[in-house]
VMD Tcl script that draws the C-alpha trace (Angstrom):
set ca {
  {117.05 41.87 9.68}
  {116.20 40.31 13.04}
  {113.29 37.89 13.33}
  {111.50 40.39 15.55}
  {111.32 42.87 12.64}
  {108.68 40.67 11.01}
  {105.30 41.88 12.27}
  {102.71 40.14 10.11}
  {102.19 36.61 8.90}
  {101.34 37.95 5.43}
  {104.69 39.74 5.11}
  {106.64 36.55 5.90}
  {104.48 34.40 3.62}
  {104.93 36.86 0.76}
  {108.66 37.46 1.21}
  {109.60 33.79 1.51}
  {106.83 32.37 -0.73}
  {105.38 30.06 1.91}
  {101.96 28.53 1.32}
  {99.97 29.17 4.49}
  {97.30 26.67 5.49}
  {95.31 26.35 8.71}
  {95.10 22.65 9.47}
  {94.87 20.27 12.40}
  {98.01 18.18 11.91}
  {98.30 17.01 15.52}
  {98.48 13.29 16.16}
  {97.48 12.70 19.74}
  {99.93 10.63 21.72}
  {99.78 9.58 25.31}
  {102.11 11.55 27.53}
  {102.54 10.87 31.21}
  {102.59 14.06 33.27}
  {104.27 13.46 36.63}
  {102.33 14.46 39.74}
  {105.25 16.55 41.05}
  {105.16 18.66 37.85}
  {101.41 19.23 38.13}
  {101.75 20.19 41.81}
  {104.65 22.58 41.15}
  {102.83 24.28 38.26}
  {99.67 24.60 40.34}
  {101.61 26.22 43.21}
  {103.25 28.70 40.84}
  {99.93 29.60 39.21}
  {98.00 29.93 42.49}
  {100.55 31.51 44.83}
  {103.21 32.97 42.56}
  {103.39 35.90 40.18}
  {103.41 33.55 37.19}
  {102.30 36.04 34.57}
  {103.25 39.47 35.88}
  {105.75 40.07 33.07}
  {106.98 38.53 29.85}
  {110.03 37.11 31.64}
  {107.81 35.61 34.36}
  {105.62 33.92 31.73}
  {108.70 32.40 30.06}
  {110.31 31.26 33.31}
  {107.22 30.14 35.23}
  {104.91 28.76 32.54}
  {106.50 28.17 29.16}
  {109.95 26.82 30.07}
  {108.73 24.34 32.69}
  {106.29 22.79 30.21}
  {108.93 22.59 27.48}
  {111.46 21.12 29.88}
  {109.04 18.45 31.02}
  {108.35 17.38 27.42}
  {112.05 17.61 26.47}
  {113.02 15.19 29.25}
  {111.33 12.41 27.28}
  {113.56 13.14 24.26}
  {116.80 14.30 25.90}
  {118.82 11.43 24.46}
  {118.36 12.86 20.95}
  {117.72 16.58 21.49}
  {118.97 19.57 23.48}
  {116.70 22.38 24.64}
  {118.42 25.73 24.10}
  {117.27 29.02 25.64}
  {117.82 32.34 23.85}
  {120.44 30.84 21.52}
  {121.52 32.84 18.48}
  {120.07 31.51 15.25}
  {121.49 33.06 12.07}
  {121.02 32.01 8.48}
  {121.70 35.33 6.70}
  {121.08 39.06 7.08}
  {117.29 38.59 6.66}
  {116.99 35.64 9.03}
  {118.75 36.11 12.33}
  {117.97 36.59 15.99}
  {117.41 34.90 19.32}
  {114.37 32.59 19.60}
  {113.18 32.13 23.16}
  {113.61 28.36 22.90}
  {115.05 25.96 20.32}
  {114.99 22.18 20.34}
  {117.99 20.99 18.31}
  {119.54 17.67 17.48}
  {122.04 16.53 20.11}
  {125.52 16.76 18.64}
  {127.89 13.83 18.91}
  {130.48 16.40 19.98}
  {128.63 17.20 23.23}
  {126.14 19.56 24.81}
  {128.10 22.69 23.91}
  {127.70 22.25 20.13}
  {124.57 23.63 18.51}
  {123.32 21.25 15.83}
  {120.28 21.12 13.52}
  {117.27 23.01 14.94}
  {113.87 21.31 14.57}
  {111.58 23.18 16.91}
  {111.26 26.84 17.91}
  {109.10 28.57 20.47}
  {108.29 32.26 20.67}
  {106.47 34.06 23.42}
  {103.53 36.12 22.19}
  {104.67 39.41 23.66}
  {101.72 41.47 24.90}
  {99.49 38.64 23.61}
  {100.25 39.68 20.01}
  {99.99 36.31 18.28}
  {100.14 37.87 14.80}
  {103.60 39.34 15.43}
  {104.59 36.20 17.34}
  {103.74 34.03 14.35}
  {105.50 36.34 11.92}
  {108.65 36.03 14.01}
  {108.24 32.28 14.57}
  {107.66 31.63 10.85}
  {110.84 33.54 9.98}
  {112.70 31.43 12.58}
  {111.25 28.22 11.14}
  {112.43 29.23 7.67}
  {115.91 29.97 9.03}
  {116.01 26.58 10.78}
  {114.88 24.80 7.62}
  {117.58 26.52 5.57}
  {120.27 25.87 8.18}
  {119.33 22.18 8.12}
  {119.81 22.18 4.34}
  {116.86 19.81 4.02}
  {113.59 21.45 2.96}
  {111.75 18.14 3.34}
  {112.63 17.96 7.07}
  {109.68 19.21 9.09}
  {110.41 22.13 11.40}
  {107.91 22.89 14.17}
  {107.01 26.10 15.92}
  {104.90 27.23 18.84}
  {103.74 30.68 19.80}
  {102.50 30.93 23.36}
  {101.52 33.46 25.98}
  {101.70 30.79 28.69}
  {97.93 30.34 28.53}
  {97.35 29.69 24.82}
  {99.68 27.48 22.78}
  {99.43 27.71 18.99}
  {101.29 25.19 16.84}
  {102.76 25.20 13.35}
  {104.97 23.14 11.10}
  {106.89 23.89 7.95}
  {107.92 21.40 5.27}
  {109.35 22.63 1.96}
  {107.40 25.81 1.31}
  {104.21 24.50 2.94}
  {103.27 25.88 6.34}
  {100.51 24.28 8.42}
  {99.24 26.14 11.44}
  {96.72 25.58 14.19}
  {95.84 29.10 15.25}
  {93.29 28.92 17.99}
  {91.51 32.12 18.84}
  {88.60 32.88 21.11}
  {86.17 30.10 21.96}
  {87.30 26.49 22.37}
  {87.79 24.76 19.02}
  {88.22 21.02 18.43}
  {91.85 20.29 17.66}
  {93.09 23.49 19.28}
  {95.24 22.74 22.32}
  {94.34 24.75 25.42}
  {91.85 26.96 23.61}
}
mol new
graphics top color blue
foreach p $ca { graphics top sphere $p radius 0.5 }
foreach p [lrange $ca 0 end-1] q [lrange $ca 1 end] { graphics top cylinder $p $q radius 0.2 }
display resetview
């Protein structure tokens, strides 16, 4: 069953026996954002068609942000786009983005996935999280280390919701509506 077949958080939690907790697990760290990145993003948002389609959101908003963060960690990780992720018949599909360990064999070898990002299609964060949680479970099982934290993000380019999975414990910052302390970009 593809990841996209999961439509509700409750269905994933029940099927895979994940304990679901809303929690602010973010540890703030300083991150330098280059001026050229800010300027480019501002131009795209002001003068471009940054959010006219799901593909435009991924290409103009989500991927540039991920790429900018990834650059800081590129010695250890590779950022994959629309890479097949398959654990078994229940857990398979193509996450929009995966951050995986850099293989000693080179950039063409997919190694352990630690981070997954899903676009909230049509702003449906419930379905986005169901899919992302299934992908996080697949990544955890592929890594064969349930104690290794796996992270996920669901975004529509405007809102970014974060989650992590360790063993069968899932922690999620799901920011909805009005600004909430601890909720990035809410």
